[in-house]
N, CA, C and O atoms as CSV, one atom per row, in Angstrom:
chain,resi,resn,atom,element,x,y,z
A,1,MET,N,N,-6.800,9.792,7.648
A,1,MET,CA,C,-7.286,9.137,6.454
A,1,MET,C,C,-7.795,7.743,6.804
A,1,MET,O,O,-7.105,6.753,6.562
A,2,SER,N,N,-8.962,7.660,7.355
A,2,SER,CA,C,-9.471,6.370,7.773
A,2,SER,C,C,-10.610,5.907,6.887
A,2,SER,O,O,-11.460,5.139,7.339
A,3,ARG,N,N,-10.653,6.338,5.672
A,3,ARG,CA,C,-11.794,6.074,4.811
A,3,ARG,C,C,-12.054,4.584,4.625
A,3,ARG,O,O,-13.209,4.163,4.686
A,4,TYR,N,N,-11.041,3.784,4.404
A,4,TYR,CA,C,-11.245,2.380,4.099
A,4,TYR,C,C,-10.886,1.446,5.243
A,4,TYR,O,O,-11.336,0.300,5.259
A,5,GLY,N,N,-10.110,1.890,6.175
A,5,GLY,CA,C,-9.704,1.035,7.282
A,5,GLY,C,C,-8.264,0.566,7.213
A,5,GLY,O,O,-7.876,-0.345,7.945
A,6,TYR,N,N,-7.467,1.168,6.349
A,6,TYR,CA,C,-6.069,0.750,6.247
A,6,TYR,C,C,-5.307,1.012,7.539
A,6,TYR,O,O,-4.326,0.321,7.815
A,7,GLN,N,N,-5.728,1.989,8.339
A,7,GLN,CA,C,-5.031,2.281,9.591
A,7,GLN,C,C,-5.136,1.103,10.567
A,7,GLN,O,O,-4.369,1.037,11.527
A,8,GLY,N,N,-6.051,0.195,10.345
A,8,GLY,CA,C,-6.193,-0.990,11.208
A,8,GLY,C,C,-5.315,-2.152,10.799
A,8,GLY,O,O,-5.353,-3.205,11.436
A,9,LEU,N,N,-4.524,-1.985,9.749
A,9,LEU,CA,C,-3.657,-3.069,9.296
A,9,LEU,C,C,-2.339,-3.057,10.034
A,9,LEU,O,O,-1.890,-2.020,10.523
A,10,THR,N,N,-1.733,-4.211,10.107
A,10,THR,CA,C,-0.424,-4.324,10.726
A,10,THR,C,C,0.674,-4.102,9.685
A,10,THR,O,O,0.417,-4.139,8.482
A,11,VAL,N,N,1.873,-3.876,10.149
A,11,VAL,CA,C,3.019,-3.734,9.237
A,11,VAL,C,C,3.132,-4.979,8.390
A,11,VAL,O,O,3.403,-4.899,7.192
A,12,GLU,N,N,2.927,-6.132,9.004
A,12,GLU,CA,C,3.023,-7.386,8.283
A,12,GLU,C,C,1.994,-7.469,7.159
A,12,GLU,O,O,2.287,-7.997,6.086
A,13,ASN,N,N,0.765,-6.940,7.406
A,13,ASN,CA,C,-0.253,-6.907,6.350
A,13,ASN,C,C,0.248,-6.105,5.140
A,13,ASN,O,O,0.177,-6.557,3.998
A,14,PHE,N,N,0.745,-4.926,5.423
A,14,PHE,CA,C,1.231,-4.064,4.327
A,14,PHE,C,C,2.397,-4.717,3.583
A,14,PHE,O,O,2.406,-4.772,2.353
A,15,VAL,N,N,3.381,-5.212,4.343
A,15,VAL,CA,C,4.549,-5.816,3.728
A,15,VAL,C,C,4.152,-7.063,2.939
A,15,VAL,O,O,4.753,-7.356,1.906
A,16,GLY,N,N,3.147,-7.796,3.414
A,16,GLY,CA,C,2.643,-8.961,2.694
A,16,GLY,C,C,2.021,-8.626,1.343
A,16,GLY,O,O,1.884,-9.500,0.487
A,17,PHE,N,N,1.647,-7.372,1.152
A,17,PHE,CA,C,1.053,-6.918,-0.101
A,17,PHE,C,C,2.117,-6.710,-1.178
A,17,PHE,O,O,1.788,-6.483,-2.342
A,18,HIS,N,N,3.390,-6.788,-0.791
A,18,HIS,CA,C,4.517,-6.475,-1.688
A,18,HIS,C,C,4.465,-7.150,-3.044
A,18,HIS,O,O,4.769,-6.480,-4.031
A,19,PRO,N,N,4.101,-8.436,-3.181
A,19,PRO,CA,C,4.089,-9.067,-4.504
A,19,PRO,C,C,2.963,-8.544,-5.406
A,19,PRO,O,O,3.043,-8.697,-6.625
A,20,THR,N,N,1.938,-7.944,-4.848
A,20,THR,CA,C,0.769,-7.552,-5.633
A,20,THR,C,C,1.089,-6.580,-6.780
A,20,THR,O,O,0.606,-6.805,-7.890
A,21,PRO,N,N,1.874,-5.514,-6.575
A,21,PRO,CA,C,2.131,-4.597,-7.699
A,21,PRO,C,C,2.917,-5.215,-8.847
A,21,PRO,O,O,3.058,-4.588,-9.897
A,22,THR,N,N,3.424,-6.410,-8.675
A,22,THR,CA,C,4.154,-7.067,-9.757
A,22,THR,C,C,3.468,-8.334,-10.248
A,22,THR,O,O,4.078,-9.155,-10.933
A,23,SER,N,N,2.196,-8.485,-9.894
A,23,SER,CA,C,1.456,-9.687,-10.341
A,23,SER,C,C,0.055,-9.277,-10.841
A,23,SER,O,O,-0.398,-8.151,-10.636
A,24,GLY,N,N,-0.599,-10.229,-11.496
A,24,GLY,CA,C,-1.958,-9.982,-11.972
A,24,GLY,C,C,-2.038,-8.783,-12.916
A,24,GLY,O,O,-1.125,-8.545,-13.706
A,25,GLN,N,N,-3.124,-8.039,-12.829
A,25,GLN,CA,C,-3.298,-6.863,-13.680
A,25,GLN,C,C,-2.261,-5.784,-13.407
A,25,GLN,O,O,-1.921,-5.000,-14.293
A,26,TRP,N,N,-1.755,-5.748,-12.162
A,26,TRP,CA,C,-0.735,-4.750,-11.827
A,26,TRP,C,C,0.561,-5.005,-12.605
A,26,TRP,O,O,1.282,-4.060,-12.927
A,27,ALA,N,N,0.858,-6.257,-12.906
A,27,ALA,CA,C,2.094,-6.584,-13.644
A,27,ALA,C,C,2.101,-5.938,-15.030
A,27,ALA,O,O,3.163,-5.636,-15.573
A,28,ALA,N,N,0.920,-5.728,-15.594
A,28,ALA,CA,C,0.818,-5.121,-16.928
A,28,ALA,C,C,1.057,-3.610,-16.919
A,28,ALA,O,O,1.199,-3.000,-17.978
A,29,VAL,N,N,1.100,-3.012,-15.746
A,29,VAL,CA,C,1.364,-1.568,-15.645
A,29,VAL,C,C,2.868,-1.357,-15.789
A,29,VAL,O,O,3.631,-1.594,-14.852
A,30,GLU,N,N,3.278,-0.917,-16.952
A,30,GLU,CA,C,4.688,-0.780,-17.274
A,30,GLU,C,C,5.195,0.598,-16.891
A,30,GLU,O,O,4.652,1.610,-17.335
A,31,LEU,N,N,6.234,0.642,-16.068
A,31,LEU,CA,C,6.799,1.901,-15.604
A,31,LEU,C,C,7.899,2.429,-16.514
A,31,LEU,O,O,8.124,3.638,-16.570
A,32,THR,N,N,8.583,1.551,-17.222
A,32,THR,CA,C,9.766,1.925,-17.993
A,32,THR,C,C,9.529,3.072,-18.963
A,32,THR,O,O,10.363,3.977,-19.012
A,33,PRO,N,N,8.438,3.100,-19.747
A,33,PRO,CA,C,8.274,4.218,-20.697
A,33,PRO,C,C,8.173,5.582,-19.996
A,33,PRO,O,O,8.360,6.616,-20.637
A,34,TYR,N,N,7.890,5.593,-18.732
A,34,TYR,CA,C,7.695,6.843,-18.001
A,34,TYR,C,C,8.842,7.166,-17.059
A,34,TYR,O,O,8.765,8.124,-16.290
A,35,SER,N,N,9.909,6.370,-17.115
A,35,SER,CA,C,11.005,6.540,-16.150
A,35,SER,C,C,11.741,7.877,-16.306
A,35,SER,O,O,12.310,8.376,-15.334
A,36,LYS,N,N,11.741,8.457,-17.489
A,36,LYS,CA,C,12.439,9.725,-17.717
A,36,LYS,C,C,11.505,10.920,-17.667
A,36,LYS,O,O,11.936,12.057,-17.862
A,37,LYS,N,N,10.217,10.670,-17.405
A,37,LYS,CA,C,9.248,11.746,-17.309
A,37,LYS,C,C,8.884,11.999,-15.852
A,37,LYS,O,O,9.113,11.158,-14.983
A,38,ALA,N,N,8.330,13.138,-15.611
A,38,ALA,CA,C,7.811,13.401,-14.266
A,38,ALA,C,C,6.613,12.493,-14.019
A,38,ALA,O,O,5.797,12.271,-14.913
A,39,LEU,N,N,6.516,11.978,-12.819
A,39,LEU,CA,C,5.473,11.037,-12.506
A,39,LEU,C,C,4.077,11.623,-12.715
A,39,LEU,O,O,3.146,10.888,-13.043
A,40,HIS,N,N,3.920,12.924,-12.532
A,40,HIS,CA,C,2.608,13.526,-12.710
A,40,HIS,C,C,2.168,13.553,-14.167
A,40,HIS,O,O,1.006,13.838,-14.456
A,41,GLU,N,N,3.102,13.254,-15.108
A,41,GLU,CA,C,2.753,13.201,-16.523
A,41,GLU,C,C,2.317,11.802,-16.955
A,41,GLU,O,O,1.859,11.614,-18.082
A,42,ALA,N,N,2.455,10.835,-16.076
A,42,ALA,CA,C,2.168,9.438,-16.408
A,42,ALA,C,C,0.680,9.137,-16.183
A,42,ALA,O,O,0.013,9.851,-15.435
A,43,PRO,N,N,0.162,8.092,-16.822
A,43,PRO,CA,C,-1.199,7.644,-16.540
A,43,PRO,C,C,-1.357,7.307,-15.057
A,43,PRO,O,O,-0.381,6.967,-14.389
A,44,VAL,N,N,-2.555,7.400,-14.555
A,44,VAL,CA,C,-2.803,7.265,-13.126
A,44,VAL,C,C,-2.341,5.924,-12.564
A,44,VAL,O,O,-1.818,5.882,-11.451
A,45,LEU,N,N,-2.517,4.839,-13.293
A,45,LEU,CA,C,-2.072,3.547,-12.795
A,45,LEU,C,C,-0.552,3.482,-12.687
A,45,LEU,O,O,-0.020,2.835,-11.785
A,46,VAL,N,N,0.145,4.145,-13.598
A,46,VAL,CA,C,1.602,4.209,-13.533
A,46,VAL,C,C,2.032,5.026,-12.311
A,46,VAL,O,O,3.096,4.779,-11.743
A,47,PHE,N,N,1.223,5.979,-11.913
A,47,PHE,CA,C,1.502,6.774,-10.715
A,47,PHE,C,C,1.294,5.926,-9.451
A,47,PHE,O,O,2.123,5.961,-8.542
A,48,PHE,N,N,0.208,5.176,-9.392
A,48,PHE,CA,C,-0.126,4.428,-8.189
A,48,PHE,C,C,0.864,3.308,-7.887
A,48,PHE,O,O,1.181,3.065,-6.723
A,49,LYS,N,N,1.349,2.633,-8.905
A,49,LYS,CA,C,2.230,1.473,-8.686
A,49,LYS,C,C,3.480,1.835,-7.894
A,49,LYS,O,O,3.740,1.180,-6.885
A,50,PRO,N,N,4.272,2.833,-8.281
A,50,PRO,CA,C,5.451,3.149,-7.478
A,50,PRO,C,C,5.104,3.751,-6.117
A,50,PRO,O,O,5.854,3.582,-5.156
A,51,VAL,N,N,3.978,4.449,-6.029
A,51,VAL,CA,C,3.568,4.990,-4.736
A,51,VAL,C,C,3.354,3.851,-3.744
A,51,VAL,O,O,3.809,3.922,-2.603
A,52,LEU,N,N,2.665,2.808,-4.179
A,52,LEU,CA,C,2.435,1.653,-3.318
A,52,LEU,C,C,3.745,0.933,-2.991
A,52,LEU,O,O,4.000,0.575,-1.841
A,53,MET,N,N,4.566,0.727,-4.018
A,53,MET,CA,C,5.822,0.000,-3.808
A,53,MET,C,C,6.747,0.760,-2.860
A,53,MET,O,O,7.393,0.153,-2.007
A,54,GLU,N,N,6.816,2.095,-3.005
A,54,GLU,CA,C,7.678,2.878,-2.126
A,54,GLU,C,C,7.166,2.868,-0.690
A,54,GLU,O,O,7.959,2.854,0.252
A,55,ALA,N,N,5.857,2.875,-0.521
A,55,ALA,CA,C,5.276,2.813,0.853
A,55,ALA,C,C,5.626,1.487,1.501
A,55,ALA,O,O,6.010,1.452,2.670
A,56,ILE,N,N,5.501,0.402,0.764
A,56,ILE,CA,C,5.809,-0.922,1.309
A,56,ILE,C,C,7.310,-1.035,1.603
A,56,ILE,O,O,7.704,-1.545,2.652
A,57,ASP,N,N,8.139,-0.558,0.678
A,57,ASP,CA,C,9.579,-0.583,0.898
A,57,ASP,C,C,9.987,0.254,2.105
A,57,ASP,O,O,10.907,-0.108,2.838
A,58,GLY,N,N,9.301,1.371,2.304
A,58,GLY,CA,C,9.565,2.220,3.454
A,58,GLY,C,C,9.285,1.507,4.766
A,58,GLY,O,O,9.997,1.691,5.754
A,59,LEU,N,N,8.236,0.689,4.763
A,59,LEU,CA,C,7.923,-0.096,5.966
A,59,LEU,C,C,9.011,-1.127,6.223
A,59,LEU,O,O,9.418,-1.337,7.366
A,60,GLY,N,N,9.475,-1.760,5.173
A,60,GLY,CA,C,10.554,-2.738,5.327
A,60,GLY,C,C,11.813,-2.103,5.881
A,60,GLY,O,O,12.474,-2.672,6.749
A,61,ALA,N,N,12.149,-0.907,5.371
A,61,ALA,CA,C,13.323,-0.202,5.850
A,61,ALA,C,C,13.150,0.229,7.290
A,61,ALA,O,O,14.099,0.158,8.072
A,62,ALA,N,N,11.961,0.673,7.657
A,62,ALA,CA,C,11.720,1.113,9.038
A,62,ALA,C,C,11.786,-0.040,10.024
A,62,ALA,O,O,12.119,0.159,11.192
A,63,GLN,N,N,11.471,-1.246,9.564
A,63,GLN,CA,C,11.593,-2.414,10.431
A,63,GLN,C,C,13.051,-2.701,10.733
A,63,GLN,O,O,13.371,-3.239,11.793
A,64,GLY,N,N,13.928,-2.350,9.824
A,64,GLY,CA,C,15.359,-2.532,10.037
A,64,GLY,C,C,15.879,-3.744,9.345
A,64,GLY,O,O,15.264,-4.810,9.377
A,65,ALA,N,N,17.024,-3.582,8.713
A,65,ALA,CA,C,17.683,-4.690,8.018
A,65,ALA,C,C,18.721,-5.287,8.936
A,65,ALA,O,O,19.232,-4.621,9.837
A,66,ASP,N,N,19.023,-6.534,8.704
A,66,ASP,CA,C,20.061,-7.189,9.500
A,66,ASP,C,C,21.386,-7.049,8.756
A,66,ASP,O,O,21.641,-7.772,7.792
A,67,ASN,N,N,22.218,-6.131,9.197
A,67,ASN,CA,C,23.513,-5.945,8.565
A,67,ASN,C,C,24.518,-5.433,9.609
A,67,ASN,O,O,24.163,-5.197,10.764
A,68,ASP,N,N,25.756,-5.270,9.188
A,68,ASP,CA,C,26.809,-4.853,10.127
A,68,ASP,C,C,26.549,-3.479,10.714
A,68,ASP,O,O,26.778,-3.256,11.903
A,69,VAL,N,N,26.075,-2.559,9.892
A,69,VAL,CA,C,25.815,-1.200,10.393
A,69,VAL,C,C,24.741,-1.247,11.466
A,69,VAL,O,O,24.858,-0.584,12.496
A,70,GLN,N,N,23.709,-2.019,11.234
A,70,GLN,CA,C,22.634,-2.095,12.242
A,70,GLN,C,C,23.159,-2.664,13.549
A,70,GLN,O,O,22.801,-2.179,14.622
A,71,ARG,N,N,24.002,-3.686,13.473
A,71,ARG,CA,C,24.519,-4.283,14.693
A,71,ARG,C,C,25.382,-3.280,15.475
A,71,ARG,O,O,25.358,-3.284,16.706
A,72,CYS,N,N,26.127,-2.438,14.794
A,72,CYS,CA,C,26.947,-1.428,15.459
A,72,CYS,C,C,26.095,-0.313,16.059
A,72,CYS,O,O,26.409,0.207,17.130
A,73,ASP,N,N,25.039,0.045,15.379
A,73,ASP,CA,C,24.188,1.139,15.823
A,73,ASP,C,C,22.920,0.636,16.520
A,73,ASP,O,O,21.924,1.355,16.606
A,74,GLY,N,N,22.964,-0.574,17.005
A,74,GLY,CA,C,21.790,-1.212,17.578
A,74,GLY,C,C,21.017,-0.372,18.593
A,74,GLY,O,O,19.812,-0.185,18.419
A,75,PRO,N,N,21.654,0.140,19.639
A,75,PRO,CA,C,20.905,0.915,20.642
A,75,PRO,C,C,20.246,2.153,20.043
A,75,PRO,O,O,19.097,2.465,20.357
A,76,TRP,N,N,20.976,2.854,19.182
A,76,TRP,CA,C,20.397,4.049,18.543
A,76,TRP,C,C,19.217,3.651,17.652
A,76,TRP,O,O,18.153,4.268,17.696
A,77,ASP,N,N,19.428,2.610,16.844
A,77,ASP,CA,C,18.364,2.161,15.938
A,77,ASP,C,C,17.135,1.699,16.719
A,77,ASP,O,O,16.002,1.971,16.320
A,78,ASP,N,N,17.359,1.006,17.822
A,78,ASP,CA,C,16.230,0.549,18.639
A,78,ASP,C,C,15.396,1.699,19.151
A,78,ASP,O,O,14.172,1.603,19.240
A,79,ALA,N,N,16.076,2.807,19.495
A,79,ALA,CA,C,15.351,3.997,19.979
A,79,ALA,C,C,14.619,4.698,18.852
A,79,ALA,O,O,13.550,5.268,19.070
A,80,GLN,N,N,15.173,4.665,17.660
A,80,GLN,CA,C,14.583,5.378,16.529
A,80,GLN,C,C,13.536,4.566,15.777
A,80,GLN,O,O,12.702,5.135,15.073
A,81,ARG,N,N,13.568,3.252,15.917
A,81,ARG,CA,C,12.674,2.392,15.130
A,81,ARG,C,C,11.192,2.660,15.349
A,81,ARG,O,O,10.463,2.770,14.363
A,82,PRO,N,N,10.696,2.774,16.598
A,82,PRO,CA,C,9.266,2.985,16.768
A,82,PRO,C,C,8.710,4.238,16.085
A,82,PRO,O,O,7.676,4.150,15.423
A,83,PRO,N,N,9.374,5.429,16.225
A,83,PRO,CA,C,8.819,6.571,15.499
A,83,PRO,C,C,8.957,6.450,13.979
A,83,PRO,O,O,8.090,6.911,13.236
A,84,MET,N,N,10.046,5.830,13.520
A,84,MET,CA,C,10.212,5.640,12.085
A,84,MET,C,C,9.141,4.688,11.549
A,84,MET,O,O,8.585,4.911,10.473
A,85,LEU,N,N,8.862,3.645,12.295
A,85,LEU,CA,C,7.839,2.683,11.873
A,85,LEU,C,C,6.456,3.322,11.877
A,85,LEU,O,O,5.656,3.086,10.971
A,86,ALA,N,N,6.174,4.133,12.899
A,86,ALA,CA,C,4.879,4.813,12.944
A,86,ALA,C,C,4.700,5.749,11.753
A,86,ALA,O,O,3.620,5.824,11.168
A,87,ARG,N,N,5.760,6.456,11.403
A,87,ARG,CA,C,5.684,7.349,10.219
A,87,ARG,C,C,5.521,6.554,8.944
A,87,ARG,O,O,4.746,6.942,8.070
A,88,ALA,N,N,6.241,5.442,8.818
A,88,ALA,CA,C,6.116,4.603,7.619
A,88,ALA,C,C,4.723,4.019,7.500
A,88,ALA,O,O,4.202,3.892,6.392
A,89,VAL,N,N,4.108,3.661,8.619
A,89,VAL,CA,C,2.741,3.143,8.578
A,89,VAL,C,C,1.783,4.247,8.128
A,89,VAL,O,O,0.892,4.001,7.316
A,90,GLN,N,N,1.962,5.455,8.649
A,90,GLN,CA,C,1.121,6.572,8.222
A,90,GLN,C,C,1.270,6.819,6.719
A,90,GLN,O,O,0.278,7.064,6.032
A,91,GLU,N,N,2.469,6.758,6.219
A,91,GLU,CA,C,2.700,6.950,4.777
A,91,GLU,C,C,2.060,5.826,3.977
A,91,GLU,O,O,1.494,6.071,2.911
A,92,ALA,N,N,2.142,4.597,4.476
A,92,ALA,CA,C,1.514,3.480,3.775
A,92,ALA,C,C,-0.020,3.624,3.768
A,92,ALA,O,O,-0.661,3.380,2.746
A,93,VAL,N,N,-0.591,4.013,4.890
A,93,VAL,CA,C,-2.052,4.219,4.957
A,93,VAL,C,C,-2.446,5.289,3.922
A,93,VAL,O,O,-3.428,5.116,3.199
A,94,GLY,N,N,-1.697,6.372,3.851
A,94,GLY,CA,C,-1.993,7.408,2.862
A,94,GLY,C,C,-1.869,6.920,1.442
A,94,GLY,O,O,-2.713,7.229,0.602
A,95,ALA,N,N,-0.818,6.155,1.159
A,95,ALA,CA,C,-0.609,5.649,-0.201
A,95,ALA,C,C,-1.725,4.670,-0.586
A,95,ALA,O,O,-2.238,4.714,-1.704
A,96,PHE,N,N,-2.089,3.803,0.334
A,96,PHE,CA,C,-3.138,2.821,0.019
A,96,PHE,C,C,-4.509,3.502,-0.118
A,96,PHE,O,O,-5.299,3.127,-0.983
A,97,ASN,N,N,-4.789,4.486,0.719
A,97,ASN,CA,C,-6.034,5.246,0.556
A,97,ASN,C,C,-6.070,5.965,-0.786
A,97,ASN,O,O,-7.096,5.973,-1.465
A,98,LEU,N,N,-4.938,6.574,-1.169
A,98,LEU,CA,C,-4.858,7.273,-2.450
A,98,LEU,C,C,-5.122,6.338,-3.615
A,98,LEU,O,O,-5.938,6.643,-4.484
A,99,ALA,N,N,-4.437,5.199,-3.642
A,99,ALA,CA,C,-4.603,4.251,-4.740
A,99,ALA,C,C,-6.024,3.684,-4.744
A,99,ALA,O,O,-6.630,3.547,-5.807
A,100,HIS,N,N,-6.548,3.360,-3.589
A,100,HIS,CA,C,-7.901,2.795,-3.494
A,100,HIS,C,C,-8.941,3.802,-4.016
A,100,HIS,O,O,-9.822,3.447,-4.799
A,101,THR,N,N,-8.825,5.056,-3.571
A,101,THR,CA,C,-9.730,6.105,-4.033
A,101,THR,C,C,-9.617,6.283,-5.546
A,101,THR,O,O,-10.632,6.407,-6.231
A,102,GLY,N,N,-8.405,6.297,-6.068
A,102,GLY,CA,C,-8.210,6.456,-7.505
A,102,GLY,C,C,-8.802,5.319,-8.294
A,102,GLY,O,O,-9.424,5.545,-9.332
A,103,LEU,N,N,-8.621,4.089,-7.822
A,103,LEU,CA,C,-9.202,2.941,-8.516
A,103,LEU,C,C,-10.719,2.998,-8.479
A,103,LEU,O,O,-11.378,2.714,-9.479
A,104,GLU,N,N,-11.273,3.362,-7.336
A,104,GLU,CA,C,-12.728,3.521,-7.254
A,104,GLU,C,C,-13.222,4.554,-8.255
A,104,GLU,O,O,-14.248,4.361,-8.907
A,105,HIS,N,N,-12.488,5.647,-8.370
A,105,HIS,CA,C,-12.847,6.689,-9.325
A,105,HIS,C,C,-12.812,6.156,-10.767
A,105,HIS,O,O,-13.713,6.439,-11.556
A,106,LEU,N,N,-11.774,5.390,-11.104
A,106,LEU,CA,C,-11.679,4.820,-12.430
A,106,LEU,C,C,-12.846,3.874,-12.729
A,106,LEU,O,O,-13.393,3.873,-13.832
A,107,VAL,N,N,-13.212,3.073,-11.731
A,107,VAL,CA,C,-14.361,2.169,-11.910
A,107,VAL,C,C,-15.638,2.977,-12.109
A,107,VAL,O,O,-16.438,2.681,-12.996
A,108,GLY,N,N,-15.824,4.003,-11.275
A,108,GLY,CA,C,-17.031,4.812,-11.350
A,108,GLY,C,C,-17.134,5.633,-12.621
A,108,GLY,O,O,-18.237,5.900,-13.098
A,109,ALA,N,N,-16.000,6.037,-13.176
A,109,ALA,CA,C,-15.989,6.869,-14.379
A,109,ALA,C,C,-16.074,6.055,-15.670
A,109,ALA,O,O,-16.274,6.612,-16.750
A,110,ALA,N,N,-15.920,4.738,-15.553
A,110,ALA,CA,C,-15.974,3.884,-16.740
A,110,ALA,C,C,-17.385,3.842,-17.314
A,110,ALA,O,O,-18.374,3.842,-16.580
A,111,ASN,N,N,-17.455,3.807,-18.622
A,111,ASN,CA,C,-18.756,3.796,-19.285
A,111,ASN,C,C,-19.223,2.405,-19.662
A,111,ASN,O,O,-20.410,2.203,-19.917
A,112,THR,N,N,-18.328,1.455,-19.701
A,112,THR,CA,C,-18.709,0.095,-20.114
A,112,THR,C,C,-18.156,-0.913,-19.107
A,112,THR,O,O,-17.210,-0.624,-18.374
A,113,PRO,N,N,-18.759,-2.096,-19.087
A,113,PRO,CA,C,-18.215,-3.151,-18.212
A,113,PRO,C,C,-16.760,-3.483,-18.538
A,113,PRO,O,O,-15.982,-3.813,-17.643
A,114,GLU,N,N,-16.397,-3.398,-19.800
A,114,GLU,CA,C,-15.028,-3.677,-20.197
A,114,GLU,C,C,-14.060,-2.647,-19.583
A,114,GLU,O,O,-12.965,-2.996,-19.144
A,115,GLN,N,N,-14.482,-1.391,-19.562
A,115,GLN,CA,C,-13.633,-0.346,-18.983
A,115,GLN,C,C,-13.535,-0.469,-17.457
A,115,GLN,O,O,-12.536,-0.061,-16.864
A,116,ARG,N,N,-14.575,-1.031,-16.822
A,116,ARG,CA,C,-14.566,-1.230,-15.370
A,116,ARG,C,C,-13.766,-2.478,-14.960
A,116,ARG,O,O,-13.300,-2.577,-13.824
A,117,ALA,N,N,-13.615,-3.406,-15.874
A,117,ALA,CA,C,-13.010,-4.689,-15.529
A,117,ALA,C,C,-11.585,-4.571,-14.978
A,117,ALA,O,O,-11.276,-5.132,-13.927
A,118,ARG,N,N,-10.727,-3.845,-15.683
A,118,ARG,CA,C,-9.326,-3.782,-15.256
A,118,ARG,C,C,-9.159,-3.104,-13.910
A,118,ARG,O,O,-8.584,-3.713,-13.008
A,119,PRO,N,N,-9.633,-1.865,-13.721
A,119,PRO,CA,C,-9.470,-1.273,-12.401
A,119,PRO,C,C,-10.216,-2.037,-11.301
A,119,PRO,O,O,-9.795,-2.057,-10.145
A,120,GLY,N,N,-11.334,-2.664,-11.689
A,120,GLY,CA,C,-12.071,-3.475,-10.710
A,120,GLY,C,C,-11.251,-4.652,-10.249
A,120,GLY,O,O,-11.216,-4.958,-9.057
A,121,SER,N,N,-10.577,-5.330,-11.193
A,121,SER,CA,C,-9.753,-6.475,-10.784
A,121,SER,C,C,-8.514,-6.019,-10.036
A,121,SER,O,O,-7.986,-6.766,-9.211
A,122,MET,N,N,-8.037,-4.809,-10.304
A,122,MET,CA,C,-6.887,-4.272,-9.592
A,122,MET,C,C,-7.251,-3.901,-8.141
A,122,MET,O,O,-6.378,-3.843,-7.275
A,123,MET,N,N,-8.527,-3.653,-7.889
A,123,MET,CA,C,-8.974,-3.348,-6.539
A,123,MET,C,C,-9.152,-4.587,-5.677
A,123,MET,O,O,-9.127,-4.496,-4.450
A,124,ALA,N,N,-9.330,-5.736,-6.299
A,124,ALA,CA,C,-9.583,-6.967,-5.549
A,124,ALA,C,C,-8.508,-7.236,-4.487
A,124,ALA,O,O,-8.869,-7.591,-3.365
A,125,PRO,N,N,-7.210,-7.087,-4.777
A,125,PRO,CA,C,-6.227,-7.323,-3.719
A,125,PRO,C,C,-6.359,-6.345,-2.544
A,125,PRO,O,O,-6.025,-6.692,-1.411
A,126,PHE,N,N,-6.838,-5.138,-2.804
A,126,PHE,CA,C,-7.036,-4.175,-1.719
A,126,PHE,C,C,-8.153,-4.671,-0.785
A,126,PHE,O,O,-8.044,-4.581,0.438
A,127,HIS,N,N,-9.225,-5.192,-1.389
A,127,HIS,CA,C,-10.308,-5.727,-0.568
A,127,HIS,C,C,-9.853,-6.961,0.210
A,127,HIS,O,O,-10.230,-7.142,1.368
A,128,ASP,N,N,-9.042,-7.809,-0.426
A,128,ASP,CA,C,-8.488,-8.967,0.272
A,128,ASP,C,C,-7.614,-8.522,1.448
A,128,ASP,O,O,-7.678,-9.090,2.539
A,129,LEU,N,N,-6.805,-7.505,1.205
A,129,LEU,CA,C,-5.931,-6.981,2.279
A,129,LEU,C,C,-6.761,-6.463,3.446
A,129,LEU,O,O,-6.458,-6.760,4.602
A,130,LEU,N,N,-7.787,-5.705,3.158
A,130,LEU,CA,C,-8.639,-5.146,4.214
A,130,LEU,C,C,-9.373,-6.264,4.965
A,130,LEU,O,O,-9.637,-6.129,6.160
A,131,ALA,N,N,-9.698,-7.343,4.293
A,131,ALA,CA,C,-10.368,-8.460,4.951
A,131,ALA,C,C,-9.448,-9.155,5.966
A,131,ALA,O,O,-9.927,-9.849,6.864
A,132,ARG,N,N,-8.141,-8.970,5.825
A,132,ARG,CA,C,-7.183,-9.599,6.760
A,132,ARG,C,C,-6.831,-8.714,7.938
A,132,ARG,O,O,-6.029,-9.108,8.785
A,133,ARG,N,N,-7.419,-7.513,8.011
A,133,ARG,CA,C,-7.041,-6.610,9.101
A,133,ARG,C,C,-7.591,-7.146,10.405
A,133,ARG,O,O,-8.703,-7.672,10.453
A,134,PRO,N,N,-6.805,-7.012,11.465
A,134,PRO,CA,C,-7.290,-7.462,12.772
A,134,PRO,C,C,-8.498,-6.629,13.202
A,134,PRO,O,O,-8.537,-5.416,12.996
A,135,VAL,N,N,-9.446,-7.277,13.780
A,135,VAL,CA,C,-10.645,-6.562,14.239
A,135,VAL,C,C,-10.337,-5.943,15.589
A,135,VAL,O,O,-9.958,-6.630,16.537
A,136,ALA,N,N,-10.508,-4.625,15.657
A,136,ALA,CA,C,-10.246,-3.920,16.927
A,136,ALA,C,C,-11.329,-4.303,17.933
A,136,ALA,O,O,-12.453,-4.632,17.556
A,137,ALA,N,N,-10.980,-4.256,19.196
A,137,ALA,CA,C,-11.902,-4.667,20.253
A,137,ALA,C,C,-13.204,-3.862,20.197
A,137,ALA,O,O,-14.280,-4.411,20.437
A,138,GLU,N,N,-13.112,-2.556,19.879
A,138,GLU,CA,C,-14.319,-1.745,19.834
A,138,GLU,C,C,-15.209,-2.088,18.636
A,138,GLU,O,O,-16.380,-1.708,18.618
A,139,GLU,N,N,-14.677,-2.798,17.637
A,139,GLU,CA,C,-15.482,-3.167,16.490
A,139,GLU,C,C,-16.259,-4.474,16.732
A,139,GLU,O,O,-17.201,-4.783,16.003
A,140,VAL,N,N,-15.861,-5.228,17.748
A,140,VAL,CA,C,-16.543,-6.478,18.042
A,140,VAL,C,C,-17.843,-6.178,18.773
A,140,VAL,O,O,-17.844,-5.562,19.839
A,141,ARG,N,N,-18.913,-6.608,18.203
A,141,ARG,CA,C,-20.227,-6.371,18.788
A,141,ARG,C,C,-20.754,-7.691,19.358
A,141,ARG,O,O,-20.701,-8.719,18.683
A,142,PRO,N,N,-21.253,-7.669,20.575
A,142,PRO,CA,C,-21.781,-8.903,21.127
A,142,PRO,C,C,-23.036,-9.336,20.368
A,142,PRO,O,O,-23.830,-8.504,19.930
A,143,THR,N,N,-23.196,-10.627,20.222
A,143,THR,CA,C,-24.396,-11.158,19.556
A,143,THR,C,C,-25.398,-11.612,20.578
A,143,THR,O,O,-25.044,-11.978,21.699
A,144,GLY,N,N,-26.655,-11.587,20.184
A,144,GLY,CA,C,-27.682,-12.124,21.056
A,144,GLY,C,C,-28.540,-11.146,21.651
A,144,GLY,O,O,-29.444,-11.498,22.408
């Protein structure tokens, strides 16, 4: 899933996105009314918010917390952390691609500028996030 370039982001980029689902237009997406329903019955924005938050939280967990259990299981955790982190990054890339594609669809399906405004403003943090991705060596083109 390399449609937008999320696979080029670092774990820190994804984790740094953590405040976004609880601020700006995303803050207005209320999950509580849908907490007792299946997520597939909720409006699309209500679906995307926890998907993004769970992906980011998964990255944080894969990085490892500093606690007594971790200190006791240090060697085992150190061996397991790289594959867990790689999987968490893959899941985050998928979640961000899904939300980005859905927001683009909402913008494209809107009939009026007013209908495009909210999903459009919700996409802005995604574009900001992608602008912070490290440029891979193969993407650097010599000038001149």
